[in-house]
C-alpha positions as CSV (number, residue, x, y, z in Angstrom):
1,M,107.7,105.5,83.7
2,L,106.0,108.0,80.6
3,I,102.9,108.5,82.7
4,L,105.2,109.2,86.0
5,I,106.8,111.8,84.5
6,F,103.8,113.2,82.6
7,V,101.0,113.1,85.4
8,G,103.1,112.8,88.2
9,G,105.8,115.9,87.0
10,L,102.8,118.0,86.3
11,I,100.7,117.3,89.9
12,T,104.0,117.4,92.1
13,L,105.0,120.9,90.1
14,M,101.2,122.0,90.6
15,I,101.4,121.6,94.7
16,L,104.9,123.0,94.6
17,G,103.4,126.4,93.5
18,V,104.9,126.7,90.1
19,P,101.7,128.5,88.0
20,A,99.9,126.3,85.5
21,A,101.2,127.0,82.1
22,F,105.0,126.8,83.4
23,A,104.1,123.7,84.8
24,M,102.8,122.2,81.7
25,I,105.4,123.6,79.8
26,A,108.1,121.5,82.1
27,T,106.3,118.4,81.9
28,S,106.2,119.0,78.0
29,L,109.8,119.4,77.5
30,V,110.7,116.7,79.5
31,S,108.2,114.0,78.4
32,A,109.3,115.0,75.1
33,F,112.5,114.5,75.4
34,Y,111.7,111.0,76.9
35,L,109.9,109.9,73.8
36,W,112.5,111.3,71.3
37,G,115.7,112.3,72.7
38,V,117.1,115.5,73.2
39,D,118.5,115.5,69.9
40,G,115.6,114.3,68.2
41,T,112.8,116.6,70.0
42,P,111.0,118.3,67.3
43,I,111.4,121.7,68.5
44,N,110.3,123.4,65.9
45,I,106.7,121.9,66.3
46,L,106.1,122.6,69.9
47,V,106.9,126.4,68.9
48,Q,104.1,125.9,66.1
49,Q,101.7,124.4,67.9
50,T,102.7,126.9,71.2
51,V,102.1,129.5,68.9
52,S,98.4,128.5,67.1
53,G,97.1,127.7,70.3
54,A,96.7,131.6,71.4
55,S,95.6,133.0,67.7
56,N,92.9,130.3,67.3
57,F,90.3,133.1,65.5
58,T,87.6,131.9,68.1
59,T,89.9,132.2,71.4
60,L,89.6,136.4,70.2
61,A,86.1,135.9,72.1
62,I,87.8,135.8,75.6
63,P,89.4,139.2,75.5
64,L,86.2,140.7,74.1
65,F,83.5,139.3,76.6
66,L,86.0,140.3,79.5
67,I,86.2,144.1,78.3
68,M,82.5,143.9,77.7
69,G,81.8,142.3,81.1
70,K,84.2,145.6,82.8
71,L,82.1,148.1,80.7
72,M,79.0,147.4,81.9
73,N,80.8,147.2,85.4
74,E,82.2,150.7,85.7
75,G,78.9,152.5,84.7
76,N,75.3,152.7,86.0
77,I,74.2,149.4,83.7
78,T,73.9,147.2,86.5
79,E,72.5,149.5,89.0
80,R,69.6,149.9,86.1
81,I,69.4,146.3,85.8
82,F,69.3,145.9,89.6
83,V,66.5,147.8,89.9
84,F,64.5,146.8,87.3
85,C,64.8,143.0,89.1
86,Q,64.1,144.5,92.5
87,A,60.6,146.1,90.8
88,L,59.9,142.4,89.1
89,V,60.7,139.8,92.3
90,G,61.1,141.9,95.3
91,K,57.5,141.0,96.3
92,L,58.5,137.3,96.7
93,P,59.9,135.7,99.8
94,G,63.3,136.7,100.7
95,G,62.9,140.1,98.6
96,L,66.4,141.4,97.6
97,A,67.5,137.6,98.0
98,Q,65.1,137.0,94.8
99,V,66.6,140.0,93.3
100,N,70.1,138.9,94.0
101,I,69.6,135.5,91.9
102,L,67.6,137.6,89.1
103,N,69.9,140.1,88.5
104,S,73.1,137.2,88.3
105,V,70.5,135.8,85.2
106,I,70.7,138.8,83.6
107,F,74.1,140.1,84.1
108,A,75.1,136.5,83.0
109,G,74.2,137.8,79.5
110,M,76.7,140.0,80.1
111,S,79.8,138.6,82.0
112,G,81.7,135.7,80.8
113,T,83.3,134.7,84.1
114,A,81.6,134.2,87.8
115,A,84.0,136.1,89.1
116,S,83.4,139.0,87.0
117,D,79.7,138.8,87.9
118,A,80.5,138.5,91.8
119,A,82.9,141.5,92.1
120,G,81.1,143.7,89.9
121,M,77.6,143.5,91.3
122,G,78.7,142.0,94.7
123,A,79.4,145.1,96.8
124,M,75.5,146.6,96.0
125,E,73.9,143.3,96.0
126,I,75.3,143.0,100.2
127,K,74.7,146.1,101.0
128,A,71.1,146.3,99.7
129,M,70.5,143.0,101.4
130,A,72.4,144.0,104.8
131,D,70.1,147.2,105.0
132,A,67.3,145.6,104.0
133,G,67.5,143.5,107.3
134,F,69.3,140.4,106.0
135,D,72.0,138.8,107.9
136,K,75.5,139.5,106.0
137,P,76.5,135.7,105.6
138,F,73.4,134.7,104.3
139,A,73.9,138.0,101.5
140,T,77.2,136.7,100.9
141,A,76.4,133.5,100.6
142,V,73.6,134.3,98.0
143,T,75.6,136.6,95.7
144,A,78.5,133.9,95.3
145,A,76.5,131.4,94.7
146,S,74.3,133.3,91.6
147,S,77.2,134.0,90.5
148,L,78.0,130.8,89.4
149,I,75.2,131.0,86.8
150,G,77.6,133.8,85.0
151,P,80.0,130.8,82.8
152,I,76.5,128.8,82.2
153,I,74.2,131.4,80.8
154,P,76.1,132.8,77.9
155,P,78.6,134.3,77.2
156,S,81.0,132.3,78.6
157,V,84.9,131.9,78.7
158,P,85.2,128.5,80.2
159,L,82.6,127.5,76.8
160,V,85.0,129.1,74.8
161,M,88.4,127.2,75.9
162,Y,86.1,124.2,75.9
163,G,85.1,124.7,72.3
164,V,88.9,125.7,71.0
165,L,90.0,122.6,72.5
166,T,87.3,120.4,70.8
167,G,86.2,121.9,68.1
168,T,82.6,122.0,69.1
169,S,80.3,125.1,67.9
170,V,80.9,127.7,70.6
171,G,77.7,128.9,69.4
172,A,75.9,125.7,70.0
173,L,77.3,125.5,73.5
174,F,76.2,129.1,74.3
175,I,72.9,128.2,73.4
176,G,73.0,124.8,74.8
177,G,74.0,126.8,78.1
178,I,70.2,128.6,78.2
179,L,68.2,125.8,80.0
180,P,70.1,124.8,82.6
181,G,71.2,127.9,83.6
182,L,67.8,128.6,83.7
183,I,67.5,125.7,85.7
184,M,70.1,126.0,88.3
185,A,68.4,129.8,88.8
186,V,65.0,128.7,89.7
187,S,66.5,125.6,91.6
188,M,68.5,128.7,93.8
189,M,65.5,130.5,94.0
190,V,63.2,128.1,95.4
191,M,66.1,127.3,98.4
192,T,66.0,130.9,98.9
193,H,62.4,130.7,99.4
194,F,62.5,127.7,101.8
195,Y,65.4,129.5,103.8
196,S,63.5,133.2,103.7
197,V,60.1,131.7,105.0
198,K,61.8,129.7,107.5
199,R,64.5,132.8,109.1
200,N,61.5,135.5,108.2
201,Y,63.6,137.4,106.0
202,P,61.9,140.6,104.5
203,R,60.0,141.1,101.4
204,G,60.2,143.9,99.2
205,E,57.5,146.6,97.9
206,K,54.2,145.3,97.2
207,F,54.0,144.2,92.9
208,N,53.4,147.0,90.9
209,I,53.0,146.8,87.5
210,K,53.7,150.8,86.5
211,L,57.0,150.5,88.6
212,V,57.9,147.9,86.8
213,W,57.0,149.1,83.2
214,T,59.2,152.7,84.3
215,T,62.1,150.5,85.4
216,F,62.4,148.5,82.7
217,K,62.3,151.0,80.5
218,K,65.4,152.6,81.9
219,A,66.7,149.1,82.1
220,F,65.8,148.5,78.1
221,L,69.0,149.8,76.6
222,S,71.3,147.8,79.1
223,L,69.3,144.6,78.9
224,L,69.6,144.9,74.8
225,T,73.0,143.8,75.3
226,I,71.5,140.0,75.8
227,V,69.3,140.5,72.5
228,I,72.3,141.7,70.5
229,I,74.6,138.8,71.5
230,M,72.1,135.7,71.8
231,G,70.0,136.9,68.9
232,G,73.1,137.8,66.5
233,I,74.4,134.2,67.2
234,W,71.0,132.4,67.1
235,T,69.7,134.1,64.1
236,G,73.6,133.3,62.1
237,V,74.1,137.1,61.5
238,F,77.5,136.7,63.3
239,T,79.9,134.1,65.4
240,A,80.2,134.0,69.0
241,T,83.7,135.9,68.7
242,E,81.8,139.0,66.5
243,A,79.0,138.8,69.0
244,A,81.4,139.9,71.3
245,G,82.9,142.7,69.1
246,V,79.4,144.3,68.5
247,A,78.5,143.8,72.3
248,V,82.0,145.7,73.4
249,L,80.7,148.6,71.0
250,Y,77.6,147.9,71.8
251,A,78.5,148.8,75.8
252,I,81.0,151.4,74.5
253,F,78.1,153.3,72.7
254,L,76.0,152.9,76.0
255,G,78.4,154.1,78.5
256,V,80.1,157.3,76.8
257,V,77.0,158.5,74.5
258,V,73.9,156.8,75.2
259,Y,74.5,157.0,80.0
260,K,77.4,159.1,79.8
261,D,78.4,157.4,82.4
262,I,81.7,156.6,81.2
263,S,84.2,158.2,80.0
264,L,86.5,157.6,77.4
265,K,90.0,157.3,79.8
266,T,87.7,154.8,81.8
267,V,87.1,153.1,78.0
268,L,91.2,152.9,77.8
269,T,91.6,152.2,81.2
270,V,89.5,149.2,81.0
271,F,90.9,147.7,77.3
272,R,94.6,147.8,79.3
273,N,93.5,145.7,81.6
274,S,91.4,143.8,80.2
275,M,94.8,142.6,77.6
276,V,96.8,142.4,80.8
277,D,94.0,139.6,82.0
278,C,93.9,138.0,78.8
279,G,97.6,137.5,78.3
280,A,97.8,135.3,81.1
281,I,94.9,133.2,79.6
282,L,96.4,133.2,76.7
283,F,99.9,132.3,77.7
284,I,98.0,129.4,79.3
285,L,95.8,128.2,76.0
286,A,99.3,128.7,74.2
287,C,101.2,126.1,76.6
288,V,98.1,124.0,77.0
289,S,98.4,123.6,72.8
290,M,102.1,122.5,73.4
291,Y,100.9,120.2,76.5
292,G,97.9,118.7,74.1
293,Y,100.5,117.7,71.3
294,V,103.1,115.8,73.5
295,L,100.0,114.2,75.5
296,T,98.5,113.3,72.4
297,R,101.7,111.4,71.3
298,T,102.5,109.8,74.9
299,R,99.1,107.7,73.9
300,I,98.1,108.2,77.8
301,P,94.7,109.3,77.0
302,I,93.9,106.4,75.0
303,Y,95.0,104.4,77.7
304,L,93.1,105.7,80.5
305,A,90.5,105.6,78.5
306,E,91.2,102.1,77.8
307,Q,91.2,101.8,81.5
308,V,88.1,103.2,82.0
309,V,86.5,101.2,79.0
310,E,87.0,97.6,81.0
311,L,85.2,98.9,83.9
312,T,82.1,100.4,81.9
313,T,81.2,101.3,78.8
314,N,77.9,103.1,79.8
315,P,78.4,106.7,78.9
316,F,76.2,107.7,81.7
317,L,78.5,105.9,83.8
318,V,81.4,107.0,82.5
319,S,80.5,111.1,82.8
320,V,79.6,110.4,86.7
321,I,82.8,109.4,86.8
322,L,84.4,112.2,85.4
323,C,82.0,114.2,86.9
324,L,83.2,113.0,90.8
325,F,86.5,113.6,89.1
326,L,86.1,117.4,88.2
327,L,84.4,117.8,91.4
328,I,88.2,117.1,93.5
329,T,90.0,119.1,90.9
330,G,87.5,121.7,90.5
331,C,88.5,122.3,94.5
332,F,92.7,122.7,93.8
333,M,92.4,124.4,90.5
334,S,90.6,127.1,88.5
335,T,88.0,126.4,86.5
336,L,89.7,127.6,83.2
337,E,93.1,125.7,84.4
338,N,91.1,122.1,84.6
339,V,89.0,122.8,81.1
340,L,92.6,123.3,79.4
341,L,94.2,120.7,81.7
342,F,91.6,117.7,81.4
343,T,89.4,118.7,78.1
344,P,92.3,116.9,76.0
345,V,92.8,113.7,78.3
346,F,88.7,113.3,78.5
347,M,88.0,113.8,74.3
348,P,89.8,110.1,73.4
349,L,87.2,108.3,76.1
350,M,84.4,110.7,75.4
351,M,84.7,109.8,71.6
352,E,85.2,105.8,72.5
353,V,82.0,105.9,74.8
354,G,79.8,108.1,72.6
355,I,79.4,111.4,75.5
356,D,78.2,114.1,73.2
357,P,80.5,116.5,73.5
358,L,78.1,119.1,73.7
359,V,76.7,118.0,76.5
360,F,79.7,117.2,78.6
361,G,80.8,120.8,78.0
362,L,78.2,122.2,80.2
363,V,78.3,119.3,82.7
364,M,82.2,119.9,82.6
365,V,81.5,123.8,83.7
366,L,79.1,123.5,85.8
367,M,81.0,120.8,87.9
368,L,83.5,123.0,88.0
369,M,81.8,125.8,89.2
370,I,81.6,124.2,92.1
371,G,85.2,124.4,92.9
372,Q,84.5,128.2,93.1
373,I,82.6,128.2,96.0
374,T,84.6,125.7,98.0
375,P,87.9,125.7,99.8
376,P,90.7,125.6,99.2
377,F,90.8,127.2,96.0
378,G,87.5,129.2,95.7
379,T,88.4,132.0,93.9
380,V,84.5,133.6,94.1
381,L,84.8,133.0,98.0
382,F,87.8,134.9,98.3
383,V,85.8,138.1,96.4
384,M,82.9,137.9,98.3
385,C,85.1,137.5,101.7
386,K,86.8,140.5,100.8
387,I,83.6,142.6,99.8
388,A,81.7,141.8,102.5
389,R,84.4,141.8,104.9
390,V,83.5,138.3,106.4
391,D,85.5,135.3,107.7
392,M,86.2,132.9,105.0
393,D,84.4,130.2,107.3
394,V,81.2,131.3,108.1
395,V,80.6,132.4,104.4
396,V,81.8,128.7,103.2
397,I,79.0,127.3,105.7
398,N,76.2,129.4,104.4
399,T,77.5,128.8,100.8
400,I,77.7,124.8,101.1
401,P,74.0,124.4,100.8
402,F,74.0,126.1,97.7
403,V,76.0,123.3,95.8
404,V,72.5,121.3,95.7
405,P,70.8,123.4,92.9
406,V,74.2,122.8,90.8
407,L,74.4,119.1,91.2
408,I,70.5,119.1,90.5
409,T,71.2,120.8,87.3
410,V,74.0,118.2,86.7
411,A,71.8,115.4,87.1
412,L,69.1,116.9,84.9
413,C,71.4,117.3,82.3
414,L,72.9,113.8,82.3
415,V,69.2,112.3,82.5
416,F,67.6,114.7,80.2
417,P,70.4,115.5,77.7
418,Q,68.3,116.6,75.4
419,M,67.5,119.8,77.6
420,V,71.4,120.8,76.3
421,T,70.7,119.7,72.7
422,F,67.4,120.8,72.1
423,L,67.9,124.8,71.6
424,P,71.1,124.1,69.3
425,T,68.8,121.4,67.5
426,M,66.1,124.1,66.6
427,A,68.8,127.4,66.6
428,M,71.6,125.3,64.6
């Protein structure tokens, strides 16, 4: 009966369109009343759990990374990086499509979400590709797919949330995401190569080392943002949260003082908009904290773990089962909601069969990224359709093949977990 209330109630409310945060609060309270009775429910503990969910030091990284990404988009920082990428790989088959992917790899080091990557550079990239002779649906698909690299290569808002919920080092998750992110990018570039040769898409100008050096010098200070974030975490100079704060100050310094293409008024606007976005995220985090507390008391995760363990105790097979589940839920809920909802449910099972939480954190985010470019939820799809003014069905048909590189990366992470753990082990 308790499972029916806790799980069935939550799913029903979300199907009815109730926002995830309110659905979790309602489900938690009803389940608590069922467990302890109306008079015996420890309201004070539930309130404390709710408040503590949004007051974790690590969660401070979320608004800071959001601010940094928005500041990078406001000025000409992203344009300088795009021109550098164009000089570097524009000559390859597919030209600007390859530039698009490499640009996302670099911008991933400055933005924590796929949607911000797509929205920030999408219009510029799609216009450049369309003007060069690419058909707009393919240009839109490449832009949408490459934006998925954003939450894998650090910084990453979903990985920050996963780290908070599991107690896994956010710094280790960040460093662990570097190799999978690069592998996913290379896979996308290989796929783009074959499409470009088959469809005879245009190439860029001949490779010119002087042009590469010139554009690199112009983009150098922008590229230094990635070095500051990852270098600081890698060397232990500061934590992931502190790295986010330093990166924000550096972005303001670049935009206001060095490049002078961002005004102080714009900075204040970015701060205000980021706080509004972050307020919603922190509210969900607070609700998840209550949800997780009641969930633990119901022992539902332990029961589910026991049921799965009866089928198999093989960590690889259990990971595959969880991946298939995430593939489905990722199509109907946002990445952040999935991470917040299911991480507390999965943890007992992961501990029971010996799944490395560091590896599964990356795998979880990778699987949920697929939902960003598939209907019916697909946040990135909606952003791309609005920017490119292309029908949803056309974008979906062109985007679906790019799910393959993501699945290849997931498979490699599961078969060779050292791909995720190698760099964090060396660094930390």
